[in-house]
C-alpha positions, 0 to 999 in steps of 0.5 A: 814373694817380692822384696819390700820397697825400701822407700816405703818405710821411709815414707811411712816415717815421714807421714807419721812425722807429718801427723805429729808436726803440722808445720811439716811440708815436704814440698817447701824448703825451709827458710828461717824467720830471719836469714841466718847471719854469717859469723863475720857479720855477727863478729862485726856487730857484737864487737861494736856493741861490746866496744869499751865494755871489756875492761883491761886489768894489767897486761896480756901476761896476767893469766890468773886471778889468784893462786887458787885459779892457777891451781885450777888451771894446772888441774885442767892441763891434763884434761881433754875437751868435748867438741861441740856438734854443728849442723849445715843449714844447706843440707835439705834433709835437715830442713825439719830439724832447722825449722824446729830449732829456729822456732825456739830461737836456738839456731846459732847454738848449732852454727859457726862452731869454730876451732878454739885455743885450748890454753885460752879456754883453760884460763877462762874456766880457771878464772871464772869463779872469781868475778861476778859477771865475767872472767879474766883472760889475758889481762882483760875481764870478758863479760859473761852472764846469762844476758850476755850469752843470750845477746851473743848467741842470739837466743831469746830471753825467757822470763818463765822457762818451760820445766822440761826436766819434769816432763813425763818420760813415757809421754815424751817417748810415745811422742818422739817414736810416733807411738811405736814405744809406750815407755822406757821398757823396751825403748830403743833410740832407733825407734825415734822418728827420723827428724826427732832422731837428729834433734836427739843427736843435736841434744847429745852433741850441743846441749846435753853432752856426757856419757850415754848413761840411762839417766843422761839419755832420759834427760835428753829425751825430755829436752828433745820432747820440749824442743819438738813441742816448741817450748820456750826454755831458758836454762839450757846454758846453766852448765856451759862446758863446750870449749868451742862455745866458750871461745866463741863468746870471748872472740865475739866481744874482743880479739883474744891475745895469743901468747908464745906457747899457745897451741894451734887452734883445734876442735872444729865442730862435729858435723851432725848429719841425717842418720840412717838406722840399721834396725839392729839395735840391742834391746838391752842397751838403747843405742843409736846406730848410724851409718859408719864412716870409712874410718870406722870401717877401717877400724873394724878390720883391726885386731879386737880389743877384747874377747868375751865368753859368756857362761853360767853355773846353775845349782839347785837350792831349797832356799831363796835362789841367788842371782850373781854376775861374775866378771873375770878380766884377764890381760895376757899382754901385762903382768897382772893377775886375773881380776874377779868382780862379783855383783848382784844380778837383777833383771827387769820385766823383759828379762834383761839386766835392770838399770841398777845391774847395768850401772854396776857393770859399767862402773866396775868395768870402767873402774878397771880401765876398759874403754867405754865402747868396749864396756857398752858392747860387753853389757849389750851381749851380757844382757841379751845372754841373761834374757835367754838363760833365765827362761830356760831354767827348769825351776826358776824359784829353786835354782841359784844362777851365776852368770860368768863374764870372761873378758880377755883384754888385749890392751898392753897399757891397761893397769889394774885400778887398784894399783892406781889407788894404792900408788895415789896413797903412796904419793900423798904420804910421800909429798914434801916441800921444795928445797932451794936448789930445785925451786927454779926447776920446771914441772914437766906437766904444768911447765911452772917452776917447782918452787912456785906453789904447793908440795912436790913428789919425787918418783923412783926415777928421781924426776920431781913434779908438783903433787897436784900435777902428778896426781892428775897425770897418773889417772891417765898414765901410770908412768913417769912423763919424762922417762916413762918408768912404770910407777906401779 
């Protein structure tokens, strides 16, 4: 038998897409309705429009509106940022995607994703709740409202937004897969038609970021469907969290003063390229498989983060059968004892773990400090294992089943989450006010004076921190920031 022509499946996907999208023309390169402006052109035009509208309040050194804003800022100092995705309009393979996005007026949400200053973004977020339509940043109140966002991002004002959150999920999936999938059961992101697959990734990296939970994935599918149908949507910016976008909105109004101690600009936009599915997606978890980068291939040759062994125990019963899933986490590179967690095992109609069991597993494994990628792979393998075990039972109605998930975690820095919870309680019970001799000392976390605000904690190593600062710090590292003494 001769090998199948690999381009045939690609052509079939293109033809299926052309049947759905009547605007698609393979022989016509995409051109936007209005030629895209460069960022310099946008910068020049917008600063002329907003000239004199950014009101000064005090000098550059005025960074916070109130003590409450300062507290919010300190809590943000230990958090990371989600970097926005970007598309290259010169990539011919993205013509269909740009045509769709341009039709609803969102082109500039995926263009000009420039680096940002982390300190400025934190100040903006911490001061935002204290002004009606703006935020204090470095002694100036920058305007910030839906109309301003639309003006700066060149997005249309929509009087009556399409209710994309109410879209019937099965309808969206059937449309986006060209009829390959009829609904959520058995659905995989690899089934999305190629142009729609890229729009989903744009949605994931530019419009609706967040964890790959089933709930978030369903939201993205509904929004992707609405975008591909060219629906007018006006509420995409209700939760503005991308630092790149925040910083761009500030810079487009007025130059942001940089102060001594500001970090270098970081976070260049993540390029969203045309993806190629390897067709090997797990049935239980609906992930999008794309071509691996050289960095990812290099990581594949490194020692594993964990090992996984799946077994089961069966027992005959005369009563209603019990289904349990027991997770055992062993960490040979730490002093921890084995962690044992037991949850109810429930399956969907296709034999895989249902969404409730998957969510329980995901929560408990992340609660015990396994990283998200490892958790995803563990759940993938477990749900496939369960789908093969239950049909093999001699009598499903009279057999108790306990699926045992044995995880050996080689992360030497992992700790038992229960230790963190216990130490958090200790910190709350031991907090105190500052004393005169230490009021001018500096908190190593927020770099503010210890006597400036709030209670303090002194650790076993005799280093002191603001109570709110050390609470945030230990969520990432259960050791002293200064001397690295283990705290629990």
